Each structure stands twice: as structure tokens, then as C-alpha cells.
ROMARRO-181499 format. One record per residue: residue number from 1; residue in three letters; x, y, z of N, C-alpha, C, O, CB in turn. Coordinates in Angstrom, 1 decimal, decimal comma. Glycine has a CB too. Example, Ala and Ser with C-alpha at 12.3 -4.5 7.8 and 13.67 -1.06 7.14 Angstrom:
<sites>
{n=1	res=Ala	n.x=13,2	n.y=-5,7	n.z=7,8	ca.x=12,3	ca.y=-4,5	ca.z=7,8	c.x=13,2	c.y=-3,3	c.z=7,8	o.x=14,2	o.y=-3,3	o.z=8,5	cb.x=11,3	cb.y=-4,5	cb.z=9,0}
{n=2	res=Ser	n.x=12,8	n.y=-2,2	n.z=7,1	ca.x=13,7	ca.y=-1,1	ca.z=7,1	c.x=12,9	c.y=0,0	c.z=7,9	o.x=13,4	o.y=1,1	o.z=8,0	cb.x=14,1	cb.y=-0,6	cb.z=5,7}
</sites>
This chain:
<sites>
{n=1	res=Met	n.x=-1,2	n.y=6,0	n.z=25,2	ca.x=0,0	ca.y=5,4	ca.z=25,3	c.x=0,9	c.y=6,0	c.z=24,2	o.x=0,4	o.y=6,6	o.z=23,2	cb.x=-0,2	cb.y=3,9	cb.z=25,1}
{n=2	res=Lys	n.x=2,2	n.y=6,0	n.z=24,4	ca.x=3,4	ca.y=6,8	ca.z=23,7	c.x=3,6	c.y=5,5	c.z=22,6	o.x=3,8	o.y=4,3	o.z=22,9	cb.x=4,9	cb.y=7,3	cb.z=24,8}
{n=3	res=Tyr	n.x=3,6	n.y=6,0	n.z=21,5	ca.x=4,0	ca.y=4,9	ca.z=20,5	c.x=5,2	c.y=5,4	c.z=19,7	o.x=5,3	o.y=6,6	o.z=19,4	cb.x=2,8	cb.y=4,7	cb.z=19,4}
{n=4	res=Val	n.x=6,3	n.y=4,5	n.z=19,4	ca.x=7,2	ca.y=4,4	ca.z=18,4	c.x=6,9	c.y=4,1	c.z=17,2	o.x=6,1	o.y=3,1	o.z=17,0	cb.x=8,1	cb.y=3,7	cb.z=18,7}
{n=5	res=Tyr	n.x=7,4	n.y=4,7	n.z=16,2	ca.x=7,2	ca.y=4,2	ca.z=14,7	c.x=8,3	c.y=4,1	c.z=13,9	o.x=9,2	o.y=4,9	o.z=13,8	cb.x=6,4	cb.y=5,0	cb.z=13,9}
{n=6	res=Arg	n.x=8,2	n.y=2,7	n.z=13,2	ca.x=9,1	ca.y=2,1	ca.z=12,4	c.x=8,4	c.y=1,8	c.z=11,0	o.x=7,2	o.y=1,3	o.z=11,0	cb.x=9,8	cb.y=0,8	cb.z=13,1}
{n=7	res=Ala	n.x=9,1	n.y=2,1	n.z=10,0	ca.x=8,4	ca.y=1,7	ca.z=8,8	c.x=9,3	c.y=0,9	c.z=8,1	o.x=10,5	o.y=1,1	o.z=8,2	cb.x=8,0	cb.y=2,8	cb.z=8,0}
{n=8	res=Ser	n.x=8,6	n.y=0,1	n.z=7,3	ca.x=9,7	ca.y=-0,9	ca.z=6,3	c.x=10,1	c.y=0,0	c.z=5,2	o.x=9,7	o.y=1,1	o.z=4,9	cb.x=8,9	cb.y=-2,3	cb.z=5,5}
{n=9	res=Glu	n.x=11,0	n.y=-0,9	n.z=4,6	ca.x=11,7	ca.y=-0,3	ca.z=3,3	c.x=10,7	c.y=-0,3	c.z=2,1	o.x=10,8	o.y=0,5	o.z=1,2	cb.x=12,9	cb.y=-1,1	cb.z=3,0}
{n=10	res=Asn	n.x=9,9	n.y=-1,1	n.z=2,2	ca.x=8,5	ca.y=-1,3	ca.z=1,1	c.x=7,7	c.y=-0,2	c.z=1,3	o.x=7,1	o.y=0,3	o.z=0,4	cb.x=7,6	cb.y=-2,6	cb.z=1,3}
{n=11	res=Phe	n.x=7,5	n.y=0,1	n.z=2,4	ca.x=6,6	ca.y=1,4	ca.z=2,9	c.x=7,3	c.y=2,5	c.z=2,2	o.x=6,7	o.y=3,0	o.z=1,2	cb.x=6,6	cb.y=1,7	cb.z=4,6}
{n=12	res=Trp	n.x=8,5	n.y=3,1	n.z=2,5	ca.x=9,2	ca.y=4,2	ca.z=1,9	c.x=9,3	c.y=4,2	c.z=0,6	o.x=9,0	o.y=5,2	o.z=0,0	cb.x=10,4	cb.y=4,4	cb.z=2,4}
{n=13	res=Lys	n.x=9,8	n.y=2,7	n.z=-0,1	ca.x=9,6	ca.y=2,7	ca.z=-1,5	c.x=8,5	c.y=3,2	c.z=-2,2	o.x=8,6	o.y=4,0	o.z=-3,2	cb.x=9,6	cb.y=1,5	cb.z=-1,8}
{n=14	res=Lys	n.x=7,2	n.y=2,8	n.z=-1,7	ca.x=5,9	ca.y=3,0	ca.z=-2,5	c.x=5,6	c.y=4,5	c.z=-2,0	o.x=5,0	o.y=5,3	o.z=-2,8	cb.x=4,6	cb.y=1,8	cb.z=-2,1}
{n=15	res=Phe	n.x=5,9	n.y=5,0	n.z=-0,8	ca.x=5,6	ca.y=6,4	ca.z=-0,4	c.x=6,2	c.y=7,2	c.z=-1,3	o.x=5,5	o.y=8,1	o.z=-1,7	cb.x=6,0	cb.y=6,7	cb.z=0,8}
{n=16	res=Tyr	n.x=7,5	n.y=7,1	n.z=-1,7	ca.x=8,3	ca.y=8,0	ca.z=-2,5	c.x=7,8	c.y=7,8	c.z=-4,1	o.x=8,3	o.y=8,6	o.z=-5,0	cb.x=10,0	cb.y=7,6	cb.z=-2,3}
{n=17	res=Ser	n.x=7,0	n.y=7,0	n.z=-4,4	ca.x=6,2	ca.y=6,7	ca.z=-5,6	c.x=5,1	c.y=7,5	c.z=-5,9	o.x=4,8	o.y=7,8	o.z=-7,0	cb.x=5,8	cb.y=5,4	cb.z=-5,5}
{n=18	res=Leu	n.x=4,4	n.y=7,9	n.z=-4,8	ca.x=3,2	ca.y=8,5	ca.z=-4,8	c.x=3,3	c.y=9,9	c.z=-5,4	o.x=4,3	o.y=10,6	o.z=-5,5	cb.x=2,7	cb.y=8,6	cb.z=-3,3}
{n=19	res=Ser	n.x=2,1	n.y=10,3	n.z=-5,9	ca.x=2,0	ca.y=11,8	ca.z=-6,3	c.x=2,3	c.y=12,6	c.z=-5,1	o.x=2,5	o.y=12,2	o.z=-4,0	cb.x=0,5	cb.y=12,2	cb.z=-6,8}
{n=20	res=Ser	n.x=2,4	n.y=14,1	n.z=-5,6	ca.x=2,8	ca.y=14,9	ca.z=-4,6	c.x=1,6	c.y=15,0	c.z=-3,9	o.x=1,7	o.y=14,7	o.z=-2,7	cb.x=3,3	cb.y=16,2	cb.z=-5,0}
{n=21	res=Ala	n.x=0,3	n.y=15,3	n.z=-4,4	ca.x=-0,8	ca.y=15,3	ca.z=-3,6	c.x=-1,1	c.y=14,1	c.z=-2,6	o.x=-1,6	o.y=14,2	o.z=-1,5	cb.x=-1,8	cb.y=15,3	cb.z=-4,5}
{n=22	res=Gln	n.x=-0,8	n.y=13,1	n.z=-3,3	ca.x=-0,8	ca.y=11,7	ca.z=-2,3	c.x=0,2	c.y=12,0	c.z=-1,0	o.x=-0,1	o.y=11,9	o.z=0,2	cb.x=-0,2	cb.y=10,0	cb.z=-3,4}
{n=23	res=Lys	n.x=1,3	n.y=12,3	n.z=-1,4	ca.x=2,3	ca.y=12,6	ca.z=-0,2	c.x=1,8	c.y=13,8	c.z=0,6	o.x=2,3	o.y=13,9	o.z=1,7	cb.x=3,8	cb.y=12,8	cb.z=-0,8}
{n=24	res=Glu	n.x=1,0	n.y=14,6	n.z=0,2	ca.x=0,6	ca.y=15,6	ca.z=1,2	c.x=-0,3	c.y=15,0	c.z=2,2	o.x=-0,1	o.y=15,1	o.z=3,4	cb.x=-0,1	cb.y=16,8	cb.z=0,5}
{n=25	res=Ser	n.x=-1,6	n.y=14,3	n.z=1,4	ca.x=-2,5	ca.y=13,5	ca.z=2,1	c.x=-2,0	c.y=12,7	c.z=3,2	o.x=-2,5	o.y=12,9	o.z=4,3	cb.x=-3,1	cb.y=12,6	cb.z=1,3}
{n=26	res=Val	n.x=-0,9	n.y=11,9	n.z=3,1	ca.x=-0,4	ca.y=11,1	ca.z=3,7	c.x=0,5	c.y=12,0	c.z=5,1	o.x=0,3	o.y=11,5	o.z=6,2	cb.x=0,5	cb.y=10,2	cb.z=2,7}
{n=27	res=Arg	n.x=1,2	n.y=13,0	n.z=4,9	ca.x=1,7	ca.y=13,9	ca.z=5,7	c.x=0,5	c.y=14,4	c.z=6,7	o.x=0,7	o.y=14,3	o.z=7,9	cb.x=2,3	cb.y=14,9	cb.z=4,8}
{n=28	res=Leu	n.x=-0,7	n.y=15,0	n.z=6,2	ca.x=-1,7	ca.y=15,5	ca.z=6,9	c.x=-2,4	c.y=14,1	c.z=7,8	o.x=-2,5	o.y=14,4	o.z=9,0	cb.x=-2,7	cb.y=16,2	cb.z=5,7}
{n=29	res=Ala	n.x=-2,7	n.y=13,0	n.z=7,4	ca.x=-2,8	ca.y=11,8	ca.z=8,1	c.x=-2,1	c.y=11,5	c.z=9,1	o.x=-2,7	o.y=11,2	o.z=10,2	cb.x=-2,7	cb.y=10,9	cb.z=7,5}
{n=30	res=Trp	n.x=-0,7	n.y=11,6	n.z=9,1	ca.x=0,4	ca.y=11,2	ca.z=9,8	c.x=0,2	c.y=12,3	c.z=11,2	o.x=0,7	o.y=12,0	o.z=12,3	cb.x=1,9	cb.y=11,4	cb.z=8,8}
{n=31	res=Met	n.x=-0,4	n.y=13,2	n.z=11,1	ca.x=-0,6	ca.y=14,1	ca.z=12,4	c.x=-1,3	c.y=13,3	c.z=13,3	o.x=-1,0	o.y=13,1	o.z=14,4	cb.x=-1,5	cb.y=15,6	cb.z=12,1}
{n=32	res=Ala	n.x=-2,3	n.y=12,9	n.z=12,7	ca.x=-3,5	ca.y=12,1	ca.z=13,6	c.x=-3,0	c.y=10,8	c.z=14,1	o.x=-3,2	o.y=10,3	o.z=15,2	cb.x=-4,8	cb.y=11,8	cb.z=12,6}
{n=33	res=Phe	n.x=-2,2	n.y=10,2	n.z=13,1	ca.x=-1,7	ca.y=8,7	ca.z=13,1	c.x=-0,7	c.y=8,7	c.z=14,2	o.x=-0,6	o.y=7,8	o.z=15,0	cb.x=-1,1	cb.y=8,1	cb.z=11,7}
{n=34	res=Arg	n.x=0,2	n.y=9,7	n.z=14,3	ca.x=1,3	ca.y=9,7	ca.z=15,2	c.x=0,8	c.y=10,0	c.z=16,6	o.x=1,6	o.y=9,6	o.z=17,5	cb.x=2,3	cb.y=10,7	cb.z=14,7}
{n=35	res=Glu	n.x=-0,4	n.y=10,6	n.z=17,1	ca.x=-0,7	ca.y=10,5	ca.z=18,2	c.x=-1,6	c.y=9,6	c.z=18,5	o.x=-1,8	o.y=9,5	o.z=19,7	cb.x=-0,9	cb.y=11,6	cb.z=18,6}
{n=36	res=Asn	n.x=-2,3	n.y=8,7	n.z=17,8	ca.x=-3,5	ca.y=7,6	ca.z=18,0	c.x=-3,7	c.y=6,9	c.z=16,9	o.x=-4,8	o.y=7,2	o.z=16,3	cb.x=-4,9	cb.y=8,2	cb.z=18,5}
{n=37	res=Pro	n.x=-2,9	n.y=5,8	n.z=16,3	ca.x=-3,2	ca.y=5,0	ca.z=15,1	c.x=-4,4	c.y=4,5	c.z=15,1	o.x=-4,8	o.y=3,9	o.z=14,1	cb.x=-2,4	cb.y=4,1	cb.z=14,9}
{n=38	res=Phe	n.x=-5,3	n.y=4,8	n.z=16,3	ca.x=-6,8	ca.y=4,1	ca.z=16,4	c.x=-8,0	c.y=5,3	c.z=16,2	o.x=-9,2	o.y=5,2	o.z=16,5	cb.x=-7,0	cb.y=3,3	cb.z=18,0}
{n=39	res=Asp	n.x=-7,2	n.y=6,5	n.z=15,7	ca.x=-8,2	ca.y=7,9	ca.z=15,9	c.x=-9,2	c.y=7,6	c.z=15,0	o.x=-8,9	o.y=7,1	o.z=13,9	cb.x=-7,4	cb.y=9,7	cb.z=15,6}
{n=40	res=Ala	n.x=-10,5	n.y=7,9	n.z=15,3	ca.x=-11,7	ca.y=7,6	ca.z=14,4	c.x=-11,6	c.y=8,1	c.z=13,3	o.x=-11,9	o.y=7,4	o.z=12,3	cb.x=-12,9	cb.y=8,2	cb.z=14,9}
{n=41	res=Lys	n.x=-11,1	n.y=9,5	n.z=13,2	ca.x=-10,7	ca.y=10,2	ca.z=11,8	c.x=-10,0	c.y=9,2	c.z=10,8	o.x=-10,2	o.y=9,5	o.z=9,6	cb.x=-9,6	cb.y=11,4	cb.z=12,0}
{n=42	res=Leu	n.x=-9,3	n.y=8,1	n.z=11,1	ca.x=-8,6	ca.y=7,3	ca.z=10,3	c.x=-9,4	c.y=6,0	c.z=9,6	o.x=-9,0	o.y=5,4	o.z=8,6	cb.x=-7,4	cb.y=6,9	cb.z=11,2}
{n=43	res=Gly	n.x=-10,4	n.y=5,7	n.z=10,3	ca.x=-11,1	ca.y=4,8	ca.z=9,8	c.x=-10,2	c.y=3,5	c.z=10,1	o.x=-10,2	o.y=2,7	o.z=9,1	cb.x=-11,5	cb.y=5,2	cb.z=8,3}
{n=44	res=Thr	n.x=-9,5	n.y=3,1	n.z=11,2	ca.x=-8,6	ca.y=1,9	ca.z=11,4	c.x=-9,5	c.y=1,0	c.z=11,6	o.x=-10,4	o.y=1,2	o.z=12,4	cb.x=-7,6	cb.y=1,9	cb.z=12,4}
{n=45	res=His	n.x=-9,2	n.y=-0,1	n.z=10,8	ca.x=-9,9	ca.y=-1,3	ca.z=10,6	c.x=-9,0	c.y=-2,5	c.z=10,3	o.x=-8,1	o.y=-2,4	o.z=9,5	cb.x=-10,8	cb.y=-1,2	cb.z=9,6}
{n=46	res=Arg	n.x=-9,3	n.y=-3,8	n.z=11,1	ca.x=-8,5	ca.y=-5,0	ca.z=11,0	c.x=-8,6	c.y=-5,5	c.z=9,5	o.x=-9,6	o.y=-5,3	o.z=8,8	cb.x=-8,9	cb.y=-6,2	cb.z=12,0}
{n=47	res=Ile	n.x=-7,5	n.y=-6,0	n.z=9,2	ca.x=-7,6	ca.y=-6,8	ca.z=7,9	c.x=-7,4	c.y=-8,3	c.z=7,9	o.x=-6,3	o.y=-8,8	o.z=7,9	cb.x=-6,7	cb.y=-6,3	cb.z=6,9}
{n=48	res=Ser	n.x=-8,7	n.y=-8,9	n.z=7,8	ca.x=-8,3	ca.y=-10,5	ca.z=8,0	c.x=-7,3	c.y=-11,0	c.z=7,2	o.x=-6,3	o.y=-11,6	o.z=7,7	cb.x=-9,6	cb.y=-11,4	cb.z=7,8}
{n=49	res=Ser	n.x=-7,3	n.y=-10,9	n.z=5,8	ca.x=-6,6	ca.y=-11,7	ca.z=5,0	c.x=-5,1	c.y=-11,3	c.z=5,3	o.x=-4,3	o.y=-12,2	o.z=5,2	cb.x=-6,9	cb.y=-11,6	cb.z=3,6}
{n=50	res=Leu	n.x=-4,7	n.y=-10,1	n.z=5,7	ca.x=-3,3	ca.y=-9,9	ca.z=5,9	c.x=-2,8	c.y=-10,3	c.z=7,4	o.x=-1,7	o.y=-10,5	o.z=7,6	cb.x=-2,9	cb.y=-8,3	cb.z=5,7}
{n=51	res=Ser	n.x=-3,8	n.y=-10,5	n.z=8,3	ca.x=-3,6	ca.y=-10,7	ca.z=9,5	c.x=-3,4	c.y=-12,3	c.z=9,6	o.x=-2,9	o.y=-12,9	o.z=10,6	cb.x=-4,7	cb.y=-10,1	cb.z=10,2}
{n=52	res=Ala	n.x=-3,9	n.y=-12,9	n.z=8,5	ca.x=-3,8	ca.y=-14,5	ca.z=8,7	c.x=-2,2	c.y=-14,8	c.z=7,9	o.x=-1,4	o.y=-15,5	o.z=8,5	cb.x=-5,2	cb.y=-15,4	cb.z=7,8}
{n=53	res=Tyr	n.x=-2,0	n.y=-14,1	n.z=6,9	ca.x=-0,7	ca.y=-14,2	ca.z=6,2	c.x=0,4	c.y=-13,9	c.z=7,0	o.x=1,4	o.y=-14,6	o.z=7,0	cb.x=-0,6	cb.y=-13,4	cb.z=5,1}
{n=54	res=Tyr	n.x=0,2	n.y=-12,8	n.z=7,8	ca.x=1,5	ca.y=-12,4	ca.z=8,4	c.x=1,5	c.y=-13,2	c.z=10,0	o.x=2,5	o.y=-13,3	o.z=10,7	cb.x=1,6	cb.y=-10,7	cb.z=8,5}
{n=55	res=Lys	n.x=0,4	n.y=-13,7	n.z=10,3	ca.x=0,2	ca.y=-14,3	ca.z=11,5	c.x=0,2	c.y=-13,4	c.z=12,8	o.x=0,8	o.y=-13,8	o.z=13,8	cb.x=1,1	cb.y=-15,3	cb.z=11,5}
{n=56	res=Lys	n.x=-0,5	n.y=-12,2	n.z=12,7	ca.x=-0,4	ca.y=-11,0	ca.z=13,4	c.x=-1,4	c.y=-10,2	c.z=13,1	o.x=-1,5	o.y=-10,1	o.z=11,9	cb.x=0,7	cb.y=-10,4	cb.z=13,4}
{n=57	res=Thr	n.x=-2,3	n.y=-9,5	n.z=14,0	ca.x=-3,0	ca.y=-8,6	ca.z=13,6	c.x=-2,5	c.y=-7,5	c.z=12,9	o.x=-1,6	o.y=-6,9	o.z=13,4	cb.x=-3,5	cb.y=-8,3	cb.z=14,5}
{n=58	res=Ile	n.x=-3,2	n.y=-7,0	n.z=11,5	ca.x=-2,6	ca.y=-6,1	ca.z=10,8	c.x=-4,0	c.y=-5,4	c.z=10,6	o.x=-5,1	o.y=-5,9	o.z=10,4	cb.x=-1,8	cb.y=-6,5	cb.z=9,5}
{n=59	res=Tyr	n.x=-3,7	n.y=-3,9	n.z=10,7	ca.x=-4,5	ca.y=-3,0	ca.z=10,6	c.x=-4,4	c.y=-2,0	c.z=9,5	o.x=-3,3	o.y=-1,9	o.z=9,1	cb.x=-4,5	cb.y=-2,5	cb.z=11,8}
{n=60	res=Ser	n.x=-5,3	n.y=-1,2	n.z=9,0	ca.x=-5,4	ca.y=-0,3	ca.z=7,9	c.x=-5,9	c.y=1,2	c.z=8,3	o.x=-6,8	o.y=1,3	o.z=9,2	cb.x=-6,3	cb.y=-0,9	cb.z=7,0}
{n=61	res=Val	n.x=-5,5	n.y=2,0	n.z=7,9	ca.x=-6,0	ca.y=3,3	ca.z=8,1	c.x=-6,2	c.y=3,8	c.z=6,6	o.x=-5,5	o.y=3,6	o.z=5,6	cb.x=-5,1	cb.y=4,3	cb.z=9,0}
{n=62	res=Val	n.x=-7,4	n.y=4,6	n.z=6,7	ca.x=-7,8	ca.y=5,4	ca.z=5,3	c.x=-6,8	c.y=6,6	c.z=5,3	o.x=-6,7	o.y=7,3	o.z=6,3	cb.x=-9,6	cb.y=6,1	cb.z=5,2}
{n=63	res=Ile	n.x=-6,3	n.y=6,9	n.z=4,3	ca.x=-5,5	ca.y=8,1	ca.z=3,9	c.x=-6,5	c.y=9,2	c.z=3,0	o.x=-6,7	o.y=10,5	o.z=3,2	cb.x=-4,1	cb.y=7,5	cb.z=2,9}
{n=64	res=Glu	n.x=-7,1	n.y=8,5	n.z=2,0	ca.x=-7,7	ca.y=9,3	ca.z=1,2	c.x=-8,3	c.y=8,3	c.z=-0,1	o.x=-7,6	o.y=7,5	o.z=-0,7	cb.x=-6,7	cb.y=10,4	cb.z=0,9}
{n=65	res=Gly	n.x=-9,5	n.y=8,5	n.z=-0,5	ca.x=-10,1	ca.y=7,8	ca.z=-1,3	c.x=-9,7	c.y=6,4	c.z=-1,2	o.x=-10,2	o.y=5,7	o.z=-0,3	cb.x=-9,8	cb.y=8,3	cb.z=-2,5}
{n=66	res=Asp	n.x=-8,9	n.y=5,8	n.z=-2,1	ca.x=-8,8	ca.y=4,3	ca.z=-1,9	c.x=-7,2	c.y=4,2	c.z=-1,6	o.x=-6,7	o.y=3,1	o.z=-1,6	cb.x=-9,2	cb.y=3,3	cb.z=-3,4}
{n=67	res=Leu	n.x=-6,6	n.y=5,2	n.z=-1,2	ca.x=-5,2	ca.y=5,0	ca.z=-0,6	c.x=-5,1	c.y=4,6	c.z=0,8	o.x=-5,9	o.y=5,2	o.z=1,6	cb.x=-4,3	cb.y=6,1	cb.z=-0,6}
{n=68	res=Arg	n.x=-4,4	n.y=3,6	n.z=1,2	ca.x=-4,5	ca.y=2,9	ca.z=2,6	c.x=-2,9	c.y=2,5	c.z=3,1	o.x=-2,0	o.y=2,1	o.z=2,3	cb.x=-5,5	cb.y=1,5	cb.z=2,4}
{n=69	res=Ile	n.x=-2,8	n.y=2,7	n.z=4,4	ca.x=-1,5	ca.y=2,4	ca.z=5,1	c.x=-1,9	c.y=1,2	c.z=5,8	o.x=-3,1	o.y=1,2	o.z=6,3	cb.x=-0,9	cb.y=3,5	cb.z=6,1}
{n=70	res=Val	n.x=-1,2	n.y=0,0	n.z=5,8	ca.x=-1,4	ca.y=-1,2	ca.z=6,7	c.x=-0,2	c.y=-1,1	c.z=7,8	o.x=0,8	o.y=-0,5	o.z=7,6	cb.x=-1,3	cb.y=-2,6	cb.z=5,7}
{n=71	res=Phe	n.x=-0,4	n.y=-1,6	n.z=8,7	ca.x=0,6	ca.y=-1,3	ca.z=10,1	c.x=0,1	c.y=-2,6	c.z=11,0	o.x=-1,0	o.y=-3,2	o.z=10,8	cb.x=0,2	cb.y=0,6	cb.z=11,1}
{n=72	res=Tyr	n.x=1,3	n.y=-3,0	n.z=11,9	ca.x=0,7	ca.y=-3,9	ca.z=13,0	c.x=1,6	c.y=-3,3	c.z=14,1	o.x=2,4	o.y=-2,4	o.z=13,9	cb.x=0,9	cb.y=-5,5	cb.z=12,8}
{n=73	res=Leu	n.x=1,3	n.y=-3,9	n.z=15,5	ca.x=1,7	ca.y=-3,1	ca.z=16,8	c.x=2,5	c.y=-4,4	c.z=17,4	o.x=2,1	o.y=-5,5	o.z=17,2	cb.x=0,3	cb.y=-2,5	cb.z=17,8}
{n=74	res=Glu	n.x=3,6	n.y=-4,1	n.z=18,1	ca.x=4,1	ca.y=-4,8	ca.z=18,8	c.x=4,5	c.y=-4,0	c.z=20,0	o.x=5,3	o.y=-3,1	o.z=19,9	cb.x=5,0	cb.y=-5,4	cb.z=18,1}
{n=75	res=Lys	n.x=3,9	n.y=-4,2	n.z=21,2	ca.x=4,0	ca.y=-3,4	ca.z=22,3	c.x=3,4	c.y=-2,2	c.z=21,8	o.x=2,3	o.y=-2,1	o.z=21,2	cb.x=5,4	cb.y=-3,2	cb.z=22,9}
{n=76	res=Glu	n.x=4,6	n.y=-1,2	n.z=22,2	ca.x=4,2	ca.y=0,2	ca.z=21,9	c.x=4,8	c.y=0,7	c.z=20,7	o.x=4,7	o.y=1,9	o.z=20,4	cb.x=4,7	cb.y=1,2	cb.z=23,0}
{n=77	res=Ile	n.x=5,5	n.y=-0,3	n.z=19,7	ca.x=6,1	ca.y=0,0	ca.z=18,4	c.x=5,1	c.y=-0,4	c.z=17,3	o.x=4,8	o.y=-1,5	o.z=17,1	cb.x=7,5	cb.y=-0,7	cb.z=18,2}
{n=78	res=Val	n.x=4,8	n.y=0,7	n.z=16,5	ca.x=3,9	ca.y=0,6	ca.z=15,3	c.x=4,7	c.y=0,4	c.z=14,2	o.x=5,7	o.y=1,2	o.z=14,0	cb.x=3,0	cb.y=1,9	cb.z=15,1}
{n=79	res=Tyr	n.x=4,6	n.y=-0,6	n.z=13,4	ca.x=5,2	ca.y=-1,0	ca.z=12,2	c.x=4,4	c.y=-0,7	c.z=10,9	o.x=3,4	o.y=-1,4	o.z=10,7	cb.x=5,5	cb.y=-2,4	cb.z=12,3}
{n=80	res=Thr	n.x=4,7	n.y=0,2	n.z=10,1	ca.x=4,0	ca.y=0,5	ca.z=9,0	c.x=4,7	c.y=-0,2	c.z=7,8	o.x=5,8	o.y=0,1	o.z=7,4	cb.x=4,0	cb.y=2,0	cb.z=8,7}
{n=81	res=Ile	n.x=3,8	n.y=-1,2	n.z=7,3	ca.x=4,6	ca.y=-2,2	ca.z=6,3	c.x=4,1	c.y=-1,7	c.z=5,0	o.x=5,1	o.y=-1,8	o.z=4,2	cb.x=4,3	cb.y=-4,0	cb.z=6,5}
{n=82	res=Asp	n.x=3,3	n.y=-1,3	n.z=4,5	ca.x=2,8	ca.y=-0,9	ca.z=3,1	c.x=1,8	c.y=0,2	c.z=3,1	o.x=1,2	o.y=0,7	o.z=4,0	cb.x=2,2	cb.y=-2,0	cb.z=2,5}
{n=83	res=Ile	n.x=1,8	n.y=0,6	n.z=1,6	ca.x=0,9	ca.y=1,9	ca.z=1,3	c.x=0,6	c.y=1,8	c.z=-0,1	o.x=1,4	o.y=1,7	o.z=-1,0	cb.x=1,6	cb.y=3,3	cb.z=1,6}
{n=84	res=Gly	n.x=-0,8	n.y=2,1	n.z=-0,2	ca.x=-1,4	ca.y=1,8	ca.z=-1,7	c.x=-2,7	c.y=1,7	c.z=-1,5	o.x=-3,3	o.y=2,2	o.z=-0,6	cb.x=-1,0	cb.y=0,5	cb.z=-2,5}
{n=85	res=Thr	n.x=-3,3	n.y=1,0	n.z=-2,8	ca.x=-4,7	ca.y=0,9	ca.z=-3,0	c.x=-5,0	c.y=-0,4	c.z=-2,3	o.x=-4,2	o.y=-1,0	o.z=-1,6	cb.x=-5,1	cb.y=1,0	cb.z=-4,5}
{n=86	res=His	n.x=-6,4	n.y=-0,8	n.z=-2,5	ca.x=-7,1	ca.y=-2,1	ca.z=-1,8	c.x=-6,2	c.y=-3,2	c.z=-2,3	o.x=-6,2	o.y=-4,2	o.z=-1,6	cb.x=-8,6	cb.y=-2,3	cb.z=-2,2}
{n=87	res=Ala	n.x=-5,4	n.y=-3,0	n.z=-3,5	ca.x=-4,7	ca.y=-4,2	ca.z=-3,9	c.x=-3,6	c.y=-4,7	c.z=-3,1	o.x=-3,2	o.y=-5,8	o.z=-3,3	cb.x=-4,2	cb.y=-3,9	cb.z=-5,1}
{n=88	res=Ile	n.x=-3,0	n.y=-3,7	n.z=-1,8	ca.x=-2,2	ca.y=-4,5	ca.z=-1,2	c.x=-2,6	c.y=-5,5	c.z=0,0	o.x=-1,9	o.y=-6,3	o.z=0,7	cb.x=-1,4	cb.y=-3,6	cb.z=-0,8}
{n=89	res=Tyr	n.x=-3,9	n.y=-5,4	n.z=0,1	ca.x=-4,6	ca.y=-6,4	ca.z=1,1	c.x=-4,3	c.y=-7,8	c.z=0,4	o.x=-4,2	o.y=-8,8	o.z=1,2	cb.x=-6,4	cb.y=-6,2	cb.z=1,2}
{n=90	res=Arg	n.x=-4,1	n.y=-8,0	n.z=-0,8	ca.x=-3,9	ca.y=-9,4	ca.z=-1,5	c.x=-2,8	c.y=-9,8	c.z=-1,4	o.x=-2,0	o.y=-8,9	o.z=-1,6	cb.x=-4,2	cb.y=-9,6	cb.z=-2,7}
{n=91	res=Arg	n.x=-2,5	n.y=-11,1	n.z=-1,0	ca.x=-1,3	ca.y=-11,7	ca.z=-1,0	c.x=-1,1	c.y=-13,2	c.z=-1,4	o.x=0,0	o.y=-13,7	o.z=-1,5	cb.x=-0,8	cb.y=-11,4	cb.z=0,2}
</sites>
């Protein structure tokens, strides 16, 4: 499936506050993510607490260590909503 990607303002705000090394890790992970957000290398998994909060299935991908990106799908559109540590799972 060919996906279209949209990022929230919150995502970009937090992305730009990352260190240079973290930004580079995100860019490298993006190569796999843009091809398939469910690529096994990304460790994509469902986040139940956020799914309940947003009332839609929310997924997380592992960028490095404790750095995660959370997103959801609407048909062929992938919406990235947040980036950060596991703390982003708490609402």
C-alpha cells in the first residue's frame, strides 16, 4: 500500500527540540517508516492507553533507546502525532 504522511504541529515542535543525534536517528528510521510503518525493524506496536484516549488505534515505532513516534492510520494516510520517550504514552 502507498501511504501519505501528515505530521501534527506537536510532532514538529518536539522533533525540532531533539538533539542532532536524535534527529539523525529519526531520519534514518524514516527511510523504513515511509515504505512501511509496520516494518519489523521499527518494532511497531499498539498503545492501548492512547488508543482509548483518542478512540482510534494508536501505534508506536521505536526510533532508538527510549525514543518513540506515535501515529494512527486513516485509510492510506499516516498521521504522526507525537515523538518522545515513553512519557508520551501517558494522557
